[in-house]
N, CA and C atoms of all chains as a GROMACS GRO file, in nm:
protein
  624
    1UNK      N    1   2.657  -5.429   4.112
    1UNK     CA    2   2.561  -5.457   4.219
    1UNK      C    3   2.475  -5.317   4.257
    2UNK      N    4   2.363  -5.299   4.298
    2UNK     CA    5   2.310  -5.188   4.313
    2UNK      C    6   2.310  -5.189   4.481
    3UNK      N    7   2.365  -5.064   4.530
    3UNK     CA    8   2.377  -5.031   4.668
    3UNK      C    9   2.228  -4.982   4.741
    4UNK      N   10   2.286  -4.987   4.870
    4UNK     CA   11   2.146  -4.922   4.959
    4UNK      C   12   2.140  -4.774   4.905
    5UNK      N   13   2.259  -4.719   4.874
    5UNK     CA   14   2.226  -4.556   4.791
    5UNK      C   15   2.136  -4.563   4.682
    6UNK      N   16   2.122  -4.662   4.611
    6UNK     CA   17   2.017  -4.662   4.487
    6UNK      C   18   1.869  -4.677   4.554
    7UNK      N   19   1.863  -4.753   4.638
    7UNK     CA   20   1.727  -4.786   4.717
    7UNK      C   21   1.680  -4.659   4.781
    8UNK      N   22   1.761  -4.572   4.824
    8UNK     CA   23   1.716  -4.443   4.875
    8UNK      C   24   1.672  -4.357   4.746
    9UNK      N   25   1.761  -4.359   4.646
    9UNK     CA   26   1.737  -4.289   4.529
    9UNK      C   27   1.586  -4.314   4.484
   10UNK      N   28   1.587  -4.443   4.482
   10UNK     CA   29   1.435  -4.505   4.425
   10UNK      C   30   1.319  -4.410   4.499
   11UNK      N   31   1.349  -4.434   4.631
   11UNK     CA   32   1.238  -4.383   4.735
   11UNK      C   33   1.213  -4.226   4.693
   12UNK      N   34   1.304  -4.154   4.628
   12UNK     CA   35   1.306  -4.018   4.602
   12UNK      C   36   1.215  -3.983   4.495
   13UNK      N   37   1.187  -4.089   4.404
   13UNK     CA   38   1.106  -4.084   4.290
   13UNK      C   39   0.961  -4.027   4.294
   14UNK      N   40   0.913  -4.051   4.423
   14UNK     CA   41   0.770  -4.050   4.448
   14UNK      C   42   0.772  -3.901   4.505
   15UNK      N   43   0.881  -3.815   4.512
   15UNK     CA   44   0.870  -3.665   4.555
   15UNK      C   45   0.818  -3.573   4.447
   16UNK      N   46   0.739  -3.488   4.490
   16UNK     CA   47   0.704  -3.391   4.383
   16UNK      C   48   0.819  -3.262   4.338
   17UNK      N   49   0.900  -3.238   4.466
   17UNK     CA   50   1.020  -3.172   4.440
   17UNK      C   51   1.138  -3.243   4.476
   18UNK      N   52   1.277  -3.166   4.449
   18UNK     CA   53   1.373  -3.249   4.516
   18UNK      C   54   1.395  -3.242   4.643
   19UNK      N   55   1.334  -3.152   4.703
   19UNK     CA   56   1.338  -3.143   4.869
   19UNK      C   57   1.212  -3.186   4.933
   20UNK      N   58   1.109  -3.229   4.863
   20UNK     CA   59   1.001  -3.270   4.905
   20UNK      C   60   0.981  -3.399   4.965
   21UNK      N   61   0.851  -3.443   4.992
   21UNK     CA   62   0.851  -3.567   5.060
   21UNK      C   63   0.879  -3.591   5.223
   22UNK      N   64   0.873  -3.685   5.291
   22UNK     CA   65   0.876  -3.696   5.399
   22UNK      C   66   1.033  -3.729   5.469
   23UNK      N   67   1.102  -3.743   5.359
   23UNK     CA   68   1.263  -3.774   5.418
   23UNK      C   69   1.353  -3.673   5.418
   24UNK      N   70   1.354  -3.617   5.278
   24UNK     CA   71   1.434  -3.517   5.260
   24UNK      C   72   1.584  -3.570   5.260
   25UNK      N   73   1.608  -3.689   5.259
   25UNK     CA   74   1.747  -3.743   5.256
   25UNK      C   75   1.817  -3.668   5.124
   26UNK      N   76   1.946  -3.662   5.145
   26UNK     CA   77   2.013  -3.608   5.011
   26UNK      C   78   2.003  -3.731   4.887
   27UNK      N   79   2.048  -3.855   4.919
   27UNK     CA   80   2.046  -3.965   4.803
   27UNK      C   81   1.881  -3.952   4.774
   28UNK      N   82   1.772  -3.945   4.828
   28UNK     CA   83   1.643  -3.955   4.793
   28UNK      C   84   1.630  -3.823   4.720
   29UNK      N   85   1.677  -3.718   4.738
   29UNK     CA   86   1.638  -3.624   4.670
   29UNK      C   87   1.746  -3.612   4.509
   30UNK      N   88   1.840  -3.673   4.527
   30UNK     CA   89   1.922  -3.689   4.385
   30UNK      C   90   1.864  -3.765   4.311
   31UNK      N   91   1.814  -3.884   4.367
   31UNK     CA   92   1.728  -3.999   4.294
   31UNK      C   93   1.622  -3.924   4.222
   32UNK      N   94   1.556  -3.857   4.270
   32UNK     CA   95   1.432  -3.770   4.223
   32UNK      C   96   1.487  -3.679   4.093
   33UNK      N   97   1.595  -3.612   4.114
   33UNK     CA   98   1.636  -3.540   4.000
   33UNK      C   99   1.709  -3.599   3.912
   34UNK      N  100   1.795  -3.720   3.940
   34UNK     CA  101   1.872  -3.786   3.828
   34UNK      C  102   1.767  -3.843   3.723
   35UNK      N  103   1.676  -3.941   3.796
   35UNK     CA  104   1.612  -4.024   3.729
   35UNK      C  105   1.480  -3.966   3.672
   36UNK      N  106   1.426  -3.859   3.729
   36UNK     CA  107   1.297  -3.785   3.667
   36UNK      C  108   1.297  -3.680   3.590
   37UNK      N  109   1.386  -3.584   3.642
   37UNK     CA  110   1.435  -3.472   3.558
   37UNK      C  111   1.499  -3.487   3.433
   38UNK      N  112   1.497  -3.377   3.343
   38UNK     CA  113   1.574  -3.381   3.221
   38UNK      C  114   1.725  -3.363   3.223
   39UNK      N  115   1.777  -3.441   3.320
   39UNK     CA  116   1.936  -3.418   3.307
   39UNK      C  117   2.009  -3.493   3.184
   40UNK      N  118   2.071  -3.413   3.131
   40UNK     CA  119   2.160  -3.485   2.996
   40UNK      C  120   2.297  -3.485   3.045
   41UNK      N  121   2.374  -3.414   3.113
   41UNK     CA  122   2.501  -3.418   3.149
   41UNK      C  123   2.513  -3.448   3.304
   42UNK      N  124   2.622  -3.522   3.299
   42UNK     CA  125   2.691  -3.563   3.452
   42UNK      C  126   2.807  -3.440   3.459
   43UNK      N  127   2.738  -3.323   3.490
   43UNK     CA  128   2.816  -3.180   3.492
   43UNK      C  129   2.830  -3.136   3.655
   44UNK      N  130   2.977  -3.124   3.657
   44UNK     CA  131   3.016  -3.095   3.802
   44UNK      C  132   3.015  -2.921   3.791
   45UNK      N  133   2.960  -2.880   3.910
   45UNK     CA  134   2.958  -2.723   3.923
   45UNK      C  135   2.823  -2.684   3.915
   46UNK      N  136   2.732  -2.784   3.882
   46UNK     CA  137   2.584  -2.722   3.882
   46UNK      C  138   2.532  -2.746   4.010
   47UNK      N  139   2.412  -2.842   3.984
   47UNK     CA  140   2.327  -2.866   4.123
   47UNK      C  141   2.352  -3.011   4.144
   48UNK      N  142   2.273  -3.046   4.232
   48UNK     CA  143   2.259  -3.190   4.275
   48UNK      C  144   2.166  -3.284   4.153
   49UNK      N  145   2.205  -3.378   4.130
   49UNK     CA  146   2.126  -3.463   4.042
   49UNK      C  147   2.226  -3.542   3.926
   50UNK      N  148   2.342  -3.508   3.952
   50UNK     CA  149   2.461  -3.560   3.853
   50UNK      C  150   2.502  -3.654   3.878
   51UNK      N  151   2.560  -3.731   3.779
   51UNK     CA  152   2.627  -3.874   3.805
   51UNK      C  153   2.756  -3.873   3.730
   52UNK      N  154   2.831  -3.980   3.774
   52UNK     CA  155   2.931  -4.029   3.658
   52UNK      C  156   2.983  -4.168   3.685
   53UNK      N  157   3.081  -4.208   3.590
   53UNK     CA  158   3.126  -4.349   3.612
   53UNK      C  159   3.252  -4.336   3.706
   54UNK      N  160   3.306  -4.380   3.787
   54UNK     CA  161   3.435  -4.390   3.822
   54UNK      C  162   3.473  -4.543   3.818
   55UNK      N  163   3.609  -4.584   3.819
   55UNK     CA  164   3.699  -4.714   3.814
   55UNK      C  165   3.786  -4.703   3.915
   56UNK      N  166   3.811  -4.828   3.955
   56UNK     CA  167   3.919  -4.837   4.039
   56UNK      C  168   4.002  -4.992   4.034
   57UNK      N  169   4.063  -5.012   4.120
   57UNK     CA  170   4.162  -5.136   4.115
   57UNK      C  171   4.146  -5.213   4.244
   58UNK      N  172   4.043  -5.223   4.314
   58UNK     CA  173   3.980  -5.330   4.413
   58UNK      C  174   3.916  -5.438   4.346
   59UNK      N  175   3.915  -5.527   4.419
   59UNK     CA  176   3.842  -5.655   4.371
   59UNK      C  177   3.766  -5.740   4.458
   60UNK      N  178   3.721  -5.670   4.593
   60UNK     CA  179   3.650  -5.716   4.691
   60UNK      C  180   3.511  -5.732   4.612
   61UNK      N  181   3.432  -5.811   4.679
   61UNK     CA  182   3.326  -5.871   4.607
   61UNK      C  183   3.214  -5.764   4.657
   62UNK      N  184   3.130  -5.723   4.561
   62UNK     CA  185   3.048  -5.601   4.588
   62UNK      C  186   2.929  -5.643   4.697
   63UNK      N  187   2.901  -5.549   4.762
   63UNK     CA  188   2.783  -5.581   4.891
   63UNK      C  189   2.680  -5.459   4.875
   64UNK      N  190   2.570  -5.480   4.918
   64UNK     CA  191   2.468  -5.365   4.903
   64UNK      C  192   2.494  -5.239   5.001
   65UNK      N  193   2.595  -5.256   5.084
   65UNK     CA  194   2.651  -5.193   5.192
   65UNK      C  195   2.771  -5.092   5.156
   66UNK      N  196   2.811  -5.133   5.050
   66UNK     CA  197   2.938  -5.065   4.971
   66UNK      C  198   2.920  -4.911   4.972
   67UNK      N  199   2.962  -4.809   5.000
   67UNK     CA  200   2.951  -4.669   4.974
   67UNK      C  201   3.079  -4.596   4.908
   68UNK      N  202   3.173  -4.683   4.864
   68UNK     CA  203   3.285  -4.664   4.794
   68UNK      C  204   3.310  -4.740   4.704
   69UNK      N  205   3.409  -4.735   4.609
   69UNK     CA  206   3.465  -4.844   4.530
   69UNK      C  207   3.596  -4.914   4.642
   70UNK      N  208   3.650  -5.038   4.607
   70UNK     CA  209   3.737  -5.071   4.711
   70UNK      C  210   3.870  -5.022   4.721
   71UNK      N  211   3.911  -4.946   4.577
   71UNK     CA  212   4.016  -4.884   4.548
   71UNK      C  213   4.014  -4.761   4.461
   72UNK      N  214   4.011  -4.653   4.557
   72UNK     CA  215   3.986  -4.496   4.495
   72UNK      C  216   4.105  -4.451   4.420
   73UNK      N  217   4.197  -4.515   4.435
   73UNK     CA  218   4.327  -4.472   4.376
   73UNK      C  219   4.356  -4.422   4.253
   74UNK      N  220   4.251  -4.443   4.157
   74UNK     CA  221   4.270  -4.438   4.002
   74UNK      C  222   4.178  -4.291   3.985
   75UNK      N  223   4.094  -4.245   4.104
   75UNK     CA  224   3.973  -4.167   4.089
   75UNK      C  225   4.042  -4.020   4.053
   76UNK      N  226   3.932  -3.968   3.938
   76UNK     CA  227   3.972  -3.814   3.900
   76UNK      C  228   3.975  -3.719   4.012
   77UNK      N  229   3.895  -3.767   4.121
   77UNK     CA  230   3.860  -3.682   4.230
   77UNK      C  231   3.965  -3.709   4.369
   78UNK      N  232   4.051  -3.776   4.336
   78UNK     CA  233   4.173  -3.809   4.428
   78UNK      C  234   4.252  -3.705   4.438
   79UNK      N  235   4.329  -3.670   4.512
   79UNK     CA  236   4.443  -3.583   4.514
   79UNK      C  237   4.538  -3.577   4.397
   80UNK      N  238   4.559  -3.703   4.357
   80UNK     CA  239   4.670  -3.703   4.239
   80UNK      C  240   4.592  -3.833   4.153
   81UNK      N  241   4.510  -3.789   4.067
   81UNK     CA  242   4.422  -3.912   3.993
   81UNK      C  243   4.547  -3.956   3.879
   82UNK      N  244   4.503  -4.069   3.853
   82UNK     CA  245   4.607  -4.156   3.767
   82UNK      C  246   4.531  -4.149   3.642
   83UNK      N  247   4.400  -4.122   3.627
   83UNK     CA  248   4.318  -4.137   3.498
   83UNK      C  249   4.277  -3.998   3.489
   84UNK      N  250   4.244  -3.956   3.346
   84UNK     CA  251   4.226  -3.818   3.319
   84UNK      C  252   4.104  -3.828   3.245
   85UNK      N  253   3.992  -3.786   3.291
   85UNK     CA  254   3.860  -3.775   3.222
   85UNK      C  255   3.880  -3.697   3.084
   86UNK      N  256   3.846  -3.740   2.992
   86UNK     CA  257   3.889  -3.659   2.862
   86UNK      C  258   3.749  -3.638   2.774
   87UNK      N  259   3.658  -3.641   2.854
   87UNK     CA  260   3.512  -3.619   2.766
   87UNK      C  261   3.413  -3.602   2.865
   88UNK      N  262   3.335  -3.539   2.848
   88UNK     CA  263   3.220  -3.500   2.944
   88UNK      C  264   3.143  -3.626   3.006
   89UNK      N  265   3.093  -3.648   3.111
   89UNK     CA  266   3.011  -3.742   3.131
   89UNK      C  267   2.879  -3.734   3.092
   90UNK      N  268   2.829  -3.822   3.033
   90UNK     CA  269   2.700  -3.815   2.954
   90UNK      C  270   2.602  -3.910   3.018
   91UNK      N  271   2.468  -3.878   3.033
   91UNK     CA  272   2.354  -3.957   3.088
   91UNK      C  273   2.249  -3.950   2.975
   92UNK      N  274   2.234  -4.070   2.936
   92UNK     CA  275   2.142  -4.107   2.831
   92UNK      C  276   2.010  -4.180   2.895
   93UNK      N  277   1.876  -4.183   2.839
   93UNK     CA  278   1.784  -4.274   2.898
   93UNK      C  279   1.709  -4.323   2.758
   94UNK      N  280   1.650  -4.444   2.748
   94UNK     CA  281   1.556  -4.470   2.659
   94UNK      C  282   1.472  -4.599   2.684
   95UNK      N  283   1.376  -4.628   2.630
   95UNK     CA  284   1.298  -4.739   2.659
   95UNK      C  285   1.289  -4.769   2.796
   96UNK      N  286   1.350  -4.881   2.821
   96UNK     CA  287   1.338  -4.922   2.969
   96UNK      C  288   1.468  -4.923   3.040
   97UNK      N  289   1.561  -4.825   2.976
   97UNK     CA  290   1.685  -4.801   3.053
   97UNK      C  291   1.615  -4.680   3.151
   98UNK      N  292   1.681  -4.713   3.271
   98UNK     CA  293   1.642  -4.626   3.372
   98UNK      C  294   1.756  -4.514   3.387
   99UNK      N  295   1.887  -4.547   3.323
   99UNK     CA  296   2.006  -4.456   3.336
   99UNK      C  297   2.106  -4.532   3.255
  100UNK      N  298   2.187  -4.449   3.174
  100UNK     CA  299   2.315  -4.512   3.143
  100UNK      C  300   2.381  -4.406   3.122
  101UNK      N  301   2.514  -4.402   3.171
  101UNK     CA  302   2.610  -4.325   3.216
  101UNK      C  303   2.721  -4.364   3.156
  102UNK      N  304   2.791  -4.259   3.069
  102UNK     CA  305   2.921  -4.276   3.012
  102UNK      C  306   3.041  -4.174   3.064
  103UNK      N  307   3.160  -4.240   3.059
  103UNK     CA  308   3.270  -4.151   3.109
  103UNK      C  309   3.407  -4.200   3.023
  104UNK      N  310   3.479  -4.112   2.944
  104UNK     CA  311   3.590  -4.159   2.891
  104UNK      C  312   3.720  -4.108   2.975
  105UNK      N  313   3.808  -4.198   2.984
  105UNK     CA  314   3.949  -4.178   3.041
  105UNK      C  315   4.063  -4.215   2.959
  106UNK      N  316   4.155  -4.135   3.025
  106UNK     CA  317   4.277  -4.165   2.959
  106UNK      C  318   4.403  -4.177   3.050
  107UNK      N  319   4.450  -4.264   3.004
  107UNK     CA  320   4.609  -4.298   3.129
  107UNK      C  321   4.714  -4.215   3.073
  108UNK      N  322   4.710  -4.110   3.162
  108UNK     CA  323   4.808  -4.001   3.136
  108UNK      C  324   4.949  -4.034   3.203
  109UNK      N  325   4.962  -4.159   3.258
  109UNK     CA  326   5.079  -4.180   3.343
  109UNK      C  327   5.158  -4.238   3.266
  110UNK      N  328   5.299  -4.307   3.314
  110UNK     CA  329   5.384  -4.388   3.237
  110UNK      C  330   5.382  -4.525   3.266
  111UNK      N  331   5.276  -4.558   3.338
  111UNK     CA  332   5.259  -4.714   3.389
  111UNK      C  333   5.121  -4.774   3.346
  112UNK      N  334   5.137  -4.906   3.313
  112UNK     CA  335   4.995  -4.976   3.304
  112UNK      C  336   4.876  -4.922   3.419
  113UNK      N  337   4.747  -4.922   3.384
  113UNK     CA  338   4.634  -4.901   3.508
  113UNK      C  339   4.554  -5.008   3.479
  114UNK      N  340   4.556  -5.092   3.588
  114UNK     CA  341   4.428  -5.221   3.570
  114UNK      C  342   4.319  -5.179   3.621
  115UNK      N  343   4.222  -5.173   3.576
  115UNK     CA  344   4.078  -5.147   3.603
  115UNK      C  345   3.997  -5.286   3.661
  116UNK      N  346   3.965  -5.295   3.804
  116UNK     CA  347   3.926  -5.408   3.810
  116UNK      C  348   3.759  -5.388   3.867
  117UNK      N  349   3.737  -5.258   3.884
  117UNK     CA  350   3.592  -5.232   3.936
  117UNK      C  351   3.542  -5.118   3.882
  118UNK      N  352   3.423  -5.106   3.862
  118UNK     CA  353   3.352  -4.981   3.792
  118UNK      C  354   3.218  -4.963   3.894
  119UNK      N  355   3.225  -4.833   3.919
  119UNK     CA  356   3.083  -4.781   3.990
  119UNK      C  357   3.039  -4.644   3.952
  120UNK      N  358   2.913  -4.642   3.956
  120UNK     CA  359   2.827  -4.493   3.953
  120UNK      C  360   2.800  -4.436   4.087
  121UNK      N  361   2.851  -4.295   4.067
  121UNK     CA  362   2.840  -4.227   4.192
  121UNK      C  363   2.748  -4.100   4.135
  122UNK      N  364   2.663  -4.050   4.244
  122UNK     CA  365   2.574  -3.932   4.236
  122UNK      C  366   2.669  -3.829   4.295
  123UNK      N  367   2.638  -3.721   4.239
  123UNK     CA  368   2.733  -3.600   4.297
  123UNK      C  369   2.642  -3.540   4.388
  124UNK      N  370   2.716  -3.535   4.514
  124UNK     CA  371   2.645  -3.500   4.623
  124UNK      C  372   2.689  -3.358   4.660
  125UNK      N  373   2.748  -3.282   4.598
  125UNK     CA  374   2.811  -3.168   4.604
  125UNK      C  375   2.759  -3.062   4.499
  126UNK      N  376   2.719  -2.932   4.504
  126UNK     CA  377   2.688  -2.872   4.395
  126UNK      C  378   2.842  -2.778   4.345
  127UNK      N  379   2.945  -2.767   4.396
  127UNK     CA  380   3.044  -2.703   4.346
  127UNK      C  381   3.177  -2.809   4.311
  128UNK      N  382   3.195  -2.916   4.402
  128UNK     CA  383   3.302  -2.980   4.393
  128UNK      C  384   3.305  -3.153   4.388
  129UNK      N  385   3.350  -3.181   4.267
  129UNK     CA  386   3.351  -3.330   4.228
  129UNK      C  387   3.415  -3.415   4.343
  130UNK      N  388   3.504  -3.359   4.424
  130UNK     CA  389   3.556  -3.433   4.519
  130UNK      C  390   3.471  -3.492   4.607
  131UNK      N  391   3.353  -3.414   4.648
  131UNK     CA  392   3.255  -3.474   4.730
  131UNK      C  393   3.160  -3.585   4.673
  132UNK      N  394   3.208  -3.610   4.566
  132UNK     CA  395   3.095  -3.706   4.482
  132UNK      C  396   3.089  -3.835   4.569
  133UNK      N  397   3.037  -3.849   4.676
  133UNK     CA  398   3.069  -3.983   4.728
  133UNK      C  399   2.939  -4.080   4.744
  134UNK      N  400   2.863  -4.054   4.669
  134UNK     CA  401   2.716  -4.117   4.678
  134UNK      C  402   2.727  -4.245   4.578
  135UNK      N  403   2.798  -4.362   4.619
  135UNK     CA  404   2.804  -4.465   4.516
  135UNK      C  405   2.687  -4.538   4.528
  136UNK      N  406   2.623  -4.566   4.418
  136UNK     CA  407   2.495  -4.622   4.406
  136UNK      C  408   2.521  -4.762   4.326
  137UNK      N  409   2.617  -4.803   4.248
  137UNK     CA  410   2.622  -4.928   4.152
  137UNK      C  411   2.772  -4.950   4.163
  138UNK      N  412   2.791  -5.088   4.170
  138UNK     CA  413   2.929  -5.124   4.180
  138UNK      C  414   2.958  -5.242   4.102
  139UNK      N  415   3.036  -5.271   4.028
  139UNK     CA  416   3.053  -5.428   3.964
  139UNK      C  417   3.219  -5.428   3.976
  140UNK      N  418   3.248  -5.561   4.021
  140UNK     CA  419   3.384  -5.613   4.006
  140UNK      C  420   3.397  -5.675   3.857
  141UNK      N  421   3.456  -5.635   3.772
  141UNK     CA  422   3.511  -5.698   3.629
  141UNK      C  423   3.543  -5.843   3.652
  142UNK      N  424   3.474  -5.929   3.584
  142UNK     CA  425   3.508  -6.066   3.582
  142UNK      C  426   3.670  -6.080   3.505
  143UNK      N  427   3.667  -5.976   3.393
  143UNK     CA  428   3.804  -5.958   3.320
  143UNK      C  429   3.844  -5.812   3.347
  144UNK      N  430   3.952  -5.816   3.443
  144UNK     CA  431   4.006  -5.676   3.445
  144UNK      C  432   4.040  -5.631   3.294
  145UNK      N  433   4.063  -5.477   3.293
  145UNK     CA  434   4.102  -5.451   3.181
  145UNK      C  435   4.245  -5.345   3.222
  146UNK      N  436   4.329  -5.369   3.126
  146UNK     CA  437   4.450  -5.301   3.149
  146UNK      C  438   4.455  -5.187   3.084
  147UNK      N  439   4.470  -5.069   3.079
  147UNK     CA  440   4.467  -4.932   3.019
  147UNK      C  441   4.645  -4.901   3.027
  148UNK      N  442   4.701  -4.906   2.904
  148UNK     CA  443   4.841  -4.879   2.880
  148UNK      C  444   4.868  -4.725   2.866
  149UNK      N  445   4.986  -4.685   2.904
  149UNK     CA  446   5.038  -4.542   2.902
  149UNK      C  447   4.944  -4.472   2.749
  150UNK      N  448   4.882  -4.378   2.757
  150UNK     CA  449   4.846  -4.299   2.671
  150UNK      C  450   4.708  -4.355   2.606
  151UNK      N  451   4.655  -4.439   2.650
  151UNK     CA  452   4.535  -4.514   2.592
  151UNK      C  453   4.400  -4.475   2.648
  152UNK      N  454   4.310  -4.452   2.562
  152UNK     CA  455   4.186  -4.411   2.608
  152UNK      C  456   4.069  -4.488   2.611
  153UNK      N  457   4.002  -4.493   2.701
  153UNK     CA  458   3.884  -4.602   2.711
  153UNK      C  459   3.749  -4.542   2.767
  154UNK      N  460   3.658  -4.598   2.677
  154UNK     CA  461   3.499  -4.508   2.733
  154UNK      C  462   3.444  -4.664   2.828
  155UNK      N  463   3.366  -4.598   2.921
  155UNK     CA  464   3.301  -4.685   3.036
  155UNK      C  465   3.182  -4.668   3.028
  156UNK      N  466   3.089  -4.747   2.994
  156UNK     CA  467   2.934  -4.697   2.980
  156UNK      C  468   2.872  -4.819   3.113
  157UNK      N  469   2.789  -4.739   3.191
  157UNK     CA  470   2.733  -4.843   3.267
  157UNK      C  471   2.565  -4.805   3.281
  158UNK      N  472   2.505  -4.902   3.225
  158UNK     CA  473   2.361  -4.889   3.238
  158UNK      C  474   2.295  -4.973   3.327
  159UNK      N  475   2.192  -4.935   3.385
  159UNK     CA  476   2.082  -4.994   3.472
  159UNK      C  477   1.959  -4.989   3.374
  160UNK      N  478   1.887  -5.107   3.360
  160UNK     CA  479   1.767  -5.146   3.315
  160UNK      C  480   1.675  -5.195   3.397
  161UNK      N  481   1.555  -5.148   3.391
  161UNK     CA  482   1.451  -5.192   3.450
  161UNK      C  483   1.338  -5.288   3.354
  162UNK      N  484   1.355  -5.402   3.333
  162UNK     CA  485   1.329  -5.468   3.223
  162UNK      C  486   1.151  -5.482   3.222
  163UNK      N  487   1.091  -5.424   3.124
  163UNK     CA  488   0.954  -5.456   3.114
  163UNK      C  489   0.897  -5.534   3.074
  164UNK      N  490   0.801  -5.634   3.143
  164UNK     CA  491   0.752  -5.733   3.108
  164UNK      C  492   0.576  -5.734   3.118
  165UNK      N  493   3.930  -4.577   1.513
  165UNK     CA  494   3.839  -4.693   1.488
  165UNK      C  495   3.814  -4.744   1.646
  166UNK      N  496   3.702  -4.749   1.712
  166UNK     CA  497   3.699  -4.806   1.824
  166UNK      C  498   3.669  -4.945   1.852
  167UNK      N  499   3.721  -5.010   1.962
  167UNK     CA  500   3.757  -5.130   1.979
  167UNK      C  501   3.675  -5.174   2.093
  168UNK      N  502   3.589  -5.244   2.103
  168UNK     CA  503   3.477  -5.278   2.194
  168UNK      C  504   3.583  -5.410   2.282
  169UNK      N  505   3.618  -5.379   2.402
  169UNK     CA  506   3.695  -5.482   2.451
  169UNK      C  507   3.625  -5.566   2.572
  170UNK      N  508   3.512  -5.517   2.602
  170UNK     CA  509   3.462  -5.606   2.726
  170UNK      C  510   3.297  -5.560   2.751
  171UNK      N  511   3.211  -5.662   2.790
  171UNK     CA  512   3.077  -5.634   2.771
  171UNK      C  513   3.032  -5.720   2.936
  172UNK      N  514   3.016  -5.653   3.042
  172UNK     CA  515   2.980  -5.760   3.130
  172UNK      C  516   2.839  -5.759   3.183
  173UNK      N  517   2.776  -5.839   3.250
  173UNK     CA  518   2.642  -5.831   3.286
  173UNK      C  519   2.621  -5.836   3.454
  174UNK      N  520   2.537  -5.795   3.508
  174UNK     CA  521   2.504  -5.800   3.655
  174UNK      C  522   2.339  -5.802   3.692
  175UNK      N  523   2.295  -5.869   3.799
  175UNK     CA  524   2.160  -5.848   3.822
  175UNK      C  525   2.158  -5.800   4.002
  176UNK      N  526   2.073  -5.722   3.999
  176UNK     CA  527   1.996  -5.704   4.129
  176UNK      C  528   1.876  -5.700   4.173
  177UNK      N  529   1.817  -5.731   4.253
  177UNK     CA  530   1.658  -5.765   4.300
  177UNK      C  531   1.627  -5.687   4.414
  178UNK      N  532   1.526  -5.584   4.428
  178UNK     CA  533   1.477  -5.549   4.522
  178UNK      C  534   1.329  -5.586   4.546
  179UNK      N  535   1.283  -5.671   4.632
  179UNK     CA  536   1.159  -5.760   4.622
  179UNK      C  537   1.146  -5.801   4.512
  180UNK      N  538   1.029  -5.760   4.418
  180UNK     CA  539   1.002  -5.808   4.304
  180UNK      C  540   1.045  -5.726   4.186
  181UNK      N  541   1.148  -5.601   4.211
  181UNK     CA  542   1.194  -5.527   4.103
  181UNK      C  543   1.333  -5.617   4.065
  182UNK      N  544   1.327  -5.607   3.941
  182UNK     CA  545   1.487  -5.649   3.926
  182UNK      C  546   1.531  -5.545   3.821
  183UNK      N  547   1.661  -5.538   3.809
  183UNK     CA  548   1.717  -5.443   3.762
  183UNK      C  549   1.875  -5.501   3.695
  184UNK      N  550   1.875  -5.486   3.555
  184UNK     CA  551   1.994  -5.529   3.497
  184UNK      C  552   2.113  -5.446   3.467
  185UNK      N  553   2.222  -5.466   3.541
  185UNK     CA  554   2.336  -5.354   3.500
  185UNK      C  555   2.416  -5.432   3.398
  186UNK      N  556   2.465  -5.333   3.286
  186UNK     CA  557   2.551  -5.367   3.187
  186UNK      C  558   2.670  -5.276   3.183
  187UNK      N  559   2.773  -5.320   3.170
  187UNK     CA  560   2.907  -5.244   3.166
  187UNK      C  561   2.965  -5.252   3.009
  188UNK      N  562   2.966  -5.160   2.954
  188UNK     CA  563   3.046  -5.179   2.805
  188UNK      C  564   3.168  -5.086   2.819
  189UNK      N  565   3.269  -5.158   2.768
  189UNK     CA  566   3.424  -5.093   2.790
  189UNK      C  567   3.486  -5.101   2.643
  190UNK      N  568   3.508  -4.957   2.594
  190UNK     CA  569   3.534  -4.977   2.452
  190UNK      C  570   3.674  -4.900   2.450
  191UNK      N  571   3.775  -4.944   2.380
  191UNK     CA  572   3.894  -4.886   2.333
  191UNK      C  573   3.879  -4.759   2.241
  192UNK      N  574   3.926  -4.685   2.277
  192UNK     CA  575   3.880  -4.542   2.190
  192UNK      C  576   4.044  -4.529   2.122
  193UNK      N  577   4.043  -4.513   1.983
  193UNK     CA  578   4.188  -4.486   1.906
  193UNK      C  579   4.205  -4.326   1.917
  194UNK      N  580   4.330  -4.302   1.908
  194UNK     CA  581   4.375  -4.169   1.935
  194UNK      C  582   4.300  -4.082   1.828
  195UNK      N  583   4.302  -4.133   1.689
  195UNK     CA  584   4.237  -4.024   1.617
  195UNK      C  585   4.100  -4.003   1.629
  196UNK      N  586   4.020  -4.090   1.723
  196UNK     CA  587   3.878  -4.068   1.754
  196UNK      C  588   3.872  -3.975   1.856
  197UNK      N  589   3.989  -4.012   1.958
  197UNK     CA  590   3.978  -3.906   2.072
  197UNK      C  591   4.032  -3.787   2.054
  198UNK      N  592   4.094  -3.750   1.966
  198UNK     CA  593   4.147  -3.622   1.914
  198UNK      C  594   4.035  -3.562   1.863
  199UNK      N  595   3.940  -3.612   1.767
  199UNK     CA  596   3.816  -3.565   1.705
  199UNK      C  597   3.708  -3.517   1.848
  200UNK      N  598   3.720  -3.618   1.951
  200UNK     CA  599   3.647  -3.599   2.054
  200UNK      C  600   3.662  -3.464   2.114
  201UNK      N  601   3.813  -3.449   2.146
  201UNK     CA  602   3.871  -3.333   2.214
  201UNK      C  603   3.834  -3.217   2.151
  202UNK      N  604   3.852  -3.220   2.016
  202UNK     CA  605   3.820  -3.132   1.917
  202UNK      C  606   3.679  -3.048   1.942
  203UNK      N  607   3.586  -3.140   1.944
  203UNK     CA  608   3.446  -3.134   1.968
  203UNK      C  609   3.437  -3.051   2.079
  204UNK      N  610   3.477  -3.149   2.211
  204UNK     CA  611   3.467  -3.082   2.330
  204UNK      C  612   3.494  -2.910   2.343
  205UNK      N  613   3.625  -2.871   2.272
  205UNK     CA  614   3.662  -2.781   2.287
  205UNK      C  615   3.559  -2.660   2.181
  206UNK      N  616   3.491  -2.711   2.090
  206UNK     CA  617   3.414  -2.603   2.044
  206UNK      C  618   3.278  -2.601   2.108
  207UNK      N  619   3.235  -2.733   2.180
  207UNK     CA  620   3.140  -2.709   2.241
  207UNK      C  621   3.116  -2.600   2.384
  208UNK      N  622   3.268  -2.602   2.416
  208UNK     CA  623   3.302  -2.522   2.554
  208UNK      C  624   3.274  -2.368   2.517
   0.00000   0.00000   0.00000
């Protein structure tokens, strides 16, 4: 489900510059950068407009008012992440894809990790992924995925706006 | 060899605009991961 943050990002598409327009809301600015400009990596440490996939263990039903995953215990941005990001975040676009985001995680713990929810976050910090709190899409998986110790999984979250 | 384990879809609608969300989850075998890690190091 796309959240209220996504609506704010869409609003930002009409801006000429990331800080322009009448709103100058952070999510609006990120929307302009993420969807309009030629960003190819969800790289942290750069500027606004990057994004990444996060996964969690919560299974409460998604709502437009969601601003975080239900369970952030797996986050790489938590103080003790259970999943390690083992490849760069990659953004691609094509045809009617608005955005497609891929992140690869490895379970470096000694226990199984059960992924029940997947979210897309926008980076709202220029320097620290721990401040990446702009959730704009969230899906609770119908079928949870168990990642065993040492296993690596790729998660690709694509948002399409079908053209008719 | 990659093993696709899950594909799920969802829909959101704002007024007349409809968006389709697709999540594809793929298991990556160790050999492929090692190659990806090597490529990351070369790109760094």
